[in-house]
LUMMIPA-765670 format. One record per residue: residue number from 0; chain; x, y, z of N, C-alpha, C in turn; residue in one letter. Coordinates in nm, 2 decimals. Each point is the difference from the previous one (the first is absolute). Example, Ala and Ser with C-alpha at 12.3 -4.5 7.8 and 13.67 -1.06 7.14 Angstrom:
<pts>
- 0;A;1.32;-0.57;0.78;-0.09;0.12;0.00;0.09;0.12;0.00;a
- 1;A;-0.04;0.11;-0.07;0.09;0.11;0.00;-0.08;0.11;0.08;s
</pts>
This chain:
<pts>
- 0;A;0.59;0.06;-4.96;-0.09;-0.11;-0.03;0.00;-0.10;0.12;v
- 1;A;-0.11;-0.03;0.05;-0.01;-0.10;0.11;-0.07;-0.12;-0.05;q
- 2;A;0.05;-0.12;0.04;-0.06;-0.12;-0.04;-0.04;-0.08;0.13;l
- 3;A;-0.11;-0.06;0.00;-0.05;-0.08;0.11;-0.04;-0.13;-0.05;q
- 4;A;0.08;-0.10;0.04;-0.03;-0.14;-0.04;-0.09;-0.07;0.11;a
- 5;A;-0.09;-0.08;-0.05;-0.09;-0.08;0.10;-0.04;-0.13;-0.07;s
- 6;A;-0.07;-0.08;0.08;-0.05;-0.12;-0.05;0.07;-0.13;0.03;g
- 7;A;0.12;0.01;0.06;0.07;-0.12;0.04;-0.07;-0.07;0.11;g
- 8;A;0.05;-0.12;0.03;-0.05;-0.08;0.11;0.04;-0.14;-0.01;g
- 9;A;-0.06;-0.09;0.07;0.03;-0.14;0.01;-0.10;-0.08;-0.09;l
- 10;A;0.05;-0.08;-0.08;-0.08;-0.08;-0.09;0.06;-0.14;-0.02;v
- 11;A;-0.08;-0.10;-0.02;0.05;-0.13;-0.02;0.05;-0.02;-0.14;q
- 12;A;0.09;-0.09;-0.02;0.05;-0.03;-0.14;-0.11;-0.03;-0.09;a
- 13;A;0.00;0.06;-0.12;-0.10;-0.02;-0.09;-0.11;0.11;0.00;g
- 14;A;0.01;0.08;0.11;-0.10;0.11;0.02;0.04;0.12;-0.08;g
- 15;A;-0.08;0.11;0.02;0.01;0.12;-0.07;0.00;0.12;0.10;s
- 16;A;0.07;0.11;-0.05;-0.01;0.13;0.07;0.01;0.11;-0.11;l
- 17;A;-0.06;0.11;0.04;0.01;0.12;-0.09;0.07;0.11;0.07;r
- 18;A;0.11;0.04;-0.05;0.07;0.12;0.06;-0.05;0.12;-0.07;l
- 19;A;0.00;0.11;0.08;-0.03;0.13;-0.06;0.11;0.10;0.04;s
- 20;A;0.02;0.10;-0.09;0.10;0.10;0.03;-0.07;0.14;-0.04;c
- 21;A;-0.03;0.08;0.09;-0.07;0.12;-0.02;0.11;0.11;-0.01;a
- 22;A;0.00;0.08;-0.10;0.09;0.11;-0.02;-0.07;0.13;0.03;a
- 23;A;0.08;0.10;0.05;-0.06;0.13;0.04;-0.03;0.08;-0.12;s
- 24;A;0.08;-0.03;-0.11;-0.03;0.08;-0.12;0.01;-0.11;-0.12;v
- 25;A;-0.04;0.05;-0.11;0.01;-0.09;-0.12;0.15;-0.02;-0.04;r
- 26;A;0.04;-0.12;-0.02;0.14;-0.03;-0.03;0.01;-0.06;-0.14;t
- 27;A;0.12;-0.02;-0.05;0.02;-0.06;-0.13;0.01;-0.15;0.02;y
- 28;A;0.12;-0.06;-0.02;0.01;-0.14;0.02;0.00;-0.04;0.15;s
- 29;A;-0.05;-0.12;0.03;0.00;-0.05;0.13;0.04;-0.14;0.01;m
- 30;A;0.04;-0.05;0.11;0.05;-0.14;0.01;-0.02;-0.06;0.13;g
- 31;A;0.01;-0.13;0.01;0.01;-0.07;0.12;0.13;-0.08;0.01;w
- 32;A;0.06;0.01;0.12;0.12;-0.08;0.03;-0.03;-0.07;0.13;f
- 33;A;0.09;-0.10;0.03;-0.01;-0.07;0.13;0.13;-0.03;0.05;r
- 34;A;0.00;-0.02;0.13;0.13;-0.03;0.07;-0.02;-0.09;0.12;q
- 35;A;0.09;-0.09;0.02;0.00;-0.09;0.12;0.13;0.03;0.07;v
- 36;A;0.00;-0.02;0.13;0.12;0.03;0.08;0.12;-0.07;-0.05;p
- 37;A;0.11;0.07;-0.01;0.12;-0.06;-0.05;0.02;-0.01;-0.15;g
- 38;A;-0.10;0.04;-0.07;0.01;0.00;-0.15;-0.03;0.14;-0.06;k
- 39;A;0.05;0.01;-0.12;-0.02;0.13;-0.06;-0.15;0.01;-0.05;e
- 40;A;-0.04;0.13;-0.01;-0.13;0.03;-0.05;-0.01;-0.05;-0.15;r
- 41;A;-0.11;-0.06;-0.03;-0.02;-0.05;-0.14;-0.12;0.06;-0.06;e
- 42;A;0.01;0.01;-0.13;-0.11;0.05;-0.08;-0.11;-0.10;-0.01;f
- 43;A;-0.13;0.04;0.00;-0.11;-0.08;-0.01;-0.08;0.03;-0.13;v
- 44;A;-0.04;0.13;-0.01;-0.09;0.04;-0.11;0.01;0.15;-0.01;a
- 45;A;-0.03;0.05;-0.13;0.00;0.14;-0.02;-0.10;0.03;-0.11;a
- 46;A;-0.05;0.13;0.01;-0.11;0.04;-0.09;0.03;0.14;-0.04;i
- 47;A;-0.03;0.03;-0.13;0.02;0.14;-0.04;-0.12;0.08;0.03;n
- 48;A;0.00;0.13;-0.04;-0.11;0.09;0.05;-0.13;-0.04;-0.06;w
- 49;A;-0.01;-0.04;-0.12;-0.13;-0.03;-0.06;-0.05;-0.14;0.04;s
- 50;A;0.10;-0.09;0.05;-0.04;-0.14;0.02;0.02;-0.08;-0.12;g
- 51;A;0.04;0.05;-0.11;0.02;-0.07;-0.12;0.12;-0.09;-0.01;g
- 52;A;0.10;0.03;0.09;0.12;-0.07;0.01;0.02;-0.06;0.14;v
- 53;A;0.01;-0.13;0.01;0.02;-0.06;0.12;0.12;-0.10;-0.01;r
- 54;A;0.09;0.01;0.10;0.11;-0.10;0.01;-0.01;-0.08;0.12;n
- 55;A;0.04;-0.12;-0.01;0.00;-0.09;0.11;0.13;-0.08;0.02;y
- 56;A;0.03;-0.03;0.12;0.11;-0.09;0.03;-0.05;-0.14;-0.05;a
- 57;A;0.10;-0.08;-0.04;-0.04;-0.13;-0.05;-0.07;-0.09;0.10;d
- 58;A;0.04;0.02;0.12;-0.06;-0.09;0.11;-0.14;0.03;0.03;f
- 59;A;-0.06;0.11;-0.05;-0.14;0.04;0.03;-0.09;-0.01;-0.12;v
- 60;A;0.06;-0.02;-0.11;-0.08;0.00;-0.13;-0.11;-0.11;0.01;k
- 61;A;-0.12;0.05;-0.03;-0.11;-0.10;0.00;-0.07;-0.01;0.14;g
- 62;A;0.06;0.06;0.10;-0.05;-0.01;0.13;-0.04;0.14;0.05;r
- 63;A;0.08;0.10;-0.02;-0.02;0.14;0.05;-0.05;0.09;-0.12;f
- 64;A;-0.08;0.09;0.03;-0.04;0.10;-0.10;0.01;0.14;0.06;t
- 65;A;0.07;0.09;-0.07;0.01;0.14;0.05;-0.10;0.08;-0.08;i
- 66;A;-0.06;0.10;0.06;-0.09;0.09;-0.06;0.00;0.13;0.07;s
- 67;A;-0.07;0.10;-0.06;-0.01;0.13;0.07;-0.13;0.07;-0.04;r
- 68;A;-0.04;0.08;0.09;-0.12;0.09;-0.02;0.04;0.14;0.02;d
- 69;A;0.02;0.07;-0.11;0.06;0.13;0.00;-0.10;0.10;0.06;n
- 70;A;-0.13;-0.03;0.00;-0.10;0.09;0.06;0.02;0.00;0.15;d
- 71;A;0.05;-0.11;0.05;0.02;-0.01;0.15;0.15;0.01;0.04;k
- 72;A;0.08;0.02;-0.10;0.15;0.00;0.02;0.04;-0.12;0.08;n
- 73;A;-0.04;-0.11;-0.04;0.02;-0.13;0.07;0.05;-0.11;-0.09;t
- 74;A;0.10;-0.07;0.04;0.05;-0.12;-0.07;-0.04;-0.12;0.08;m
- 75;A;-0.02;-0.11;-0.07;-0.03;-0.13;0.07;0.09;-0.11;-0.04;y
- 76;A;0.01;-0.10;0.08;0.07;-0.12;-0.04;-0.09;-0.12;0.05;l
- 77;A;-0.06;-0.06;-0.09;-0.08;-0.12;0.03;0.09;-0.12;0.00;q
- 78;A;0.01;-0.07;0.11;0.09;-0.11;0.01;-0.09;-0.13;0.02;m
- 79;A;0.01;-0.09;-0.09;-0.07;-0.13;0.01;0.10;-0.11;0.01;n
- 80;A;-0.05;-0.12;0.04;0.09;-0.12;0.01;0.12;0.03;0.07;s
- 81;A;-0.01;0.06;0.12;0.12;0.04;0.08;0.07;-0.12;0.05;l
- 82;A;0.13;0.02;0.00;0.09;-0.11;0.05;0.08;0.05;0.12;k
- 83;A;0.05;-0.09;0.08;0.07;0.05;0.12;0.12;0.09;-0.04;p
- 84;A;0.06;-0.03;-0.11;0.11;0.09;-0.04;-0.04;0.14;-0.05;e
- 85;A;-0.13;0.02;0.00;-0.04;0.14;-0.03;-0.01;0.09;0.12;d
- 86;A;0.02;-0.06;0.12;0.00;0.07;0.12;0.11;0.10;0.00;a
- 87;A;-0.03;0.13;0.03;0.09;0.11;0.00;-0.07;0.13;0.05;a
- 88;A;0.08;0.10;0.01;-0.06;0.13;0.01;-0.01;0.06;-0.14;v
- 89;A;-0.11;0.04;-0.04;-0.03;0.05;-0.13;0.00;0.15;0.00;y
- 90;A;0.08;0.06;-0.08;0.01;0.15;-0.01;-0.06;0.05;-0.14;y
- 91;A;-0.07;0.11;0.01;-0.04;0.06;-0.13;0.10;0.12;-0.02;c
- 92;A;0.01;0.03;-0.12;0.09;0.11;-0.04;-0.05;0.07;-0.12;a
- 93;A;0.04;0.13;-0.02;-0.04;0.08;-0.11;0.11;0.08;-0.06;a
- 94;A;0.00;0.03;-0.12;0.11;0.07;-0.06;-0.06;0.11;-0.10;r
- 95;A;0.08;0.10;-0.02;-0.04;0.11;-0.09;0.01;-0.04;-0.15;r
- 96;A;0.07;-0.10;-0.03;0.02;-0.05;-0.14;-0.12;-0.07;-0.05;g
- 97;A;-0.01;-0.02;-0.13;-0.11;-0.07;-0.06;0.02;-0.15;-0.02;s
- 98;A;0.12;-0.05;0.02;0.03;-0.14;-0.02;-0.03;-0.08;0.12;i
- 99;A;-0.07;-0.11;-0.01;-0.03;-0.09;0.11;0.12;-0.09;0.02;a
- 100;A;0.11;0.06;0.06;0.13;-0.07;0.01;0.00;-0.10;0.12;t
- 101;A;0.09;-0.10;-0.02;0.02;-0.09;0.11;0.11;0.04;0.10;k
- 102;A;0.07;0.11;-0.04;0.11;0.04;0.08;-0.04;0.09;0.12;a
- 103;A;0.02;-0.05;0.12;-0.05;0.07;0.12;0.07;0.13;0.01;d
- 104;A;0.12;0.02;-0.04;0.07;0.12;0.02;-0.05;0.11;-0.09;q
- 105;A;-0.09;-0.03;-0.09;-0.06;0.10;-0.08;-0.14;0.05;0.05;r
- 106;A;-0.04;-0.05;0.11;-0.12;0.05;0.06;0.03;0.11;0.10;y
- 107;A;-0.08;0.10;0.00;0.02;0.12;0.08;-0.07;0.00;0.14;d
- 108;A;-0.11;-0.07;0.01;-0.08;0.01;0.12;-0.03;-0.15;0.04;y
- 109;A;-0.01;-0.02;0.13;-0.02;-0.13;0.06;-0.10;0.01;0.11;w
- 110;A;-0.09;-0.11;0.01;-0.09;-0.01;0.11;0.07;-0.07;0.11;g
- 111;A;-0.08;-0.02;0.11;0.06;-0.06;0.12;0.01;-0.15;0.00;q
- 112;A;-0.07;-0.07;-0.09;0.00;-0.14;0.00;-0.11;-0.07;0.07;g
- 113;A;-0.05;-0.11;-0.04;-0.10;-0.08;0.06;0.04;-0.14;0.00;t
- 114;A;-0.02;-0.07;0.12;0.05;-0.13;0.02;-0.10;-0.11;-0.06;q
- 115;A;0.06;-0.09;-0.08;-0.08;-0.11;-0.05;0.06;-0.13;0.06;v
- 116;A;-0.08;-0.08;0.06;0.04;-0.12;0.06;-0.08;-0.12;-0.06;t
- 117;A;0.07;-0.10;-0.05;-0.07;-0.11;-0.06;0.03;-0.13;0.08;v
- 118;A;-0.10;-0.06;0.05;0.03;-0.12;0.08;-0.02;-0.12;-0.09;s
- 119;A;0.08;-0.10;0.03;0.00;-0.13;-0.09;-0.10;-0.10;0.06;s
</pts>
């Protein structure tokens, strides 16, 4: 399984971005994680295969929305009301399991990451 993340860029605080993650094949649960230099990778959001279960980190609830289009084998992360502290490299991940878990060690496949920069 290959994952290709895209959509990152530079945005002003309060602005929006939509990240995409295209998978080479249909996957089960998928998720977004982010990492800044010197810090551990952290969970952002996850979605199960049907899209009926979505989990979010507390710090993005109400601002970010995860979704997927299984016909296109693509997952999205709509990010609104961005804050400078949201700046990071965002990674998409997929796993063979059905649970939209927050645990990064349970994901089997990872994309290359896309940079999000938020100016204040």
